C-alpha positions, 0 to 999 in steps of 0.5 A: 596292298600290304596286310599293313595299308589295310589295316591302316585303311580300317583304322583311318576310315571307321574313326571318319564313319564315326565322325561323320555319325557324330554330326548326324541324328541317329534317326537320319535317312541313309539315301545310299542305303534306302531303307535305313536310318543312321542307327541302323547303318552303325548297328550293322557296321559295328556287328559286323566288326565285331564279328570279324575280329573274332575268326583272327582274335580267336582262330576260328576255323569255321564260320560262327554259327548264330549262338557264337555270333550273339556271342561276339557280338554282344547285348544290343545298345541303348542309342545313346550309347550307339556311338560309342559302342561302334567306336569300341568294337573298330578299335577291337577290330584294329587291334585284333589285325595288327595283334595277329600273327601273320601265319593265323590259321582262320575261317574267311569267304573269299579268295586271299594269300592268307587268313589275315591279308583277306580279312584286313582287305574285307574289312577296310573295304566293309568300312570304307564303303560303310563310311560313304553311307555315313556321309550322306546320312551327314549331308555331307562328303567326307574325303575322298579314298586313297587311290590305291584302296579305290583300285583294290576296292574295285578289283575286291568287288569284280574278282571277288564279290562279283564272283562268289556265289550265284551272281544275278548279273546276267544277260540274254545276249552276250554283252562286255564291259570294261572298267577303265582307271584314268589313275591306275595301271590295266583295266576290268573287262566283265563278260556278261551271257546266260552263264556265270560271270566272269572278269578277267584283267587282259587286255583285248583288242575288240571294243567292249559294249559299254566303257566305264572311265574314271579315277579310281575313288570315283569309279570305287564308290560307282560300282559299289552302288554309292555315287551316281554317274550325274555327280561322279563329275569324272566318269565317263560311260561310252558305249550302250548306257542301258547296260549299265542300268542293268549293271546298279540294278543286279551287282548291289552288294 
């Protein structure tokens, strides 16, 4: 996806998130984030948007420390002002990403063609995934995400977050998982062992221990633990089903 497409996704998903929040009470539980109420979700995503906007807009070359983060986030809003506060931070993020020079130099934490490409992509998926949470709190699903965004989000999760730092996805015995979208090219192959997880997109002749197949718009929230297999509808699992349960309990972001 191009940077402009990611920015469009930030804009679109952020508006949908706010609209979902407006349909529910701030004390509504968030089923996809069991420890949160809707107000907690809005404070989290509103904080993240302000924090993320600071890097491309200010050209920050290092991660903000806690005083710096507090300075860019500002005071905690009252419950009465929370949705408006969220909308303001979301709009500021869209502006920061849209107006930043293509060659802006700033800090990021996942591999990307450029810092701006990183922040646009990361915030597109941060916003889209939490939009699923807001829909869940409101008790009604919103529109499915665009297929291209869903494929991109699967890739960011598997080849970005899952390979960052010291992931918890391990297996005492070597095991493999294939993620195969029915509406996109290729597959992702995950190799689990006692060593760090590896992820490739090269086709393999041998079958995986578990194959997860379905449309990208369902695989995306499923792999981000925002959708269950039972509710996915078009997702099929073949092979070692216990391996999928292992994924869901160890790969949560």
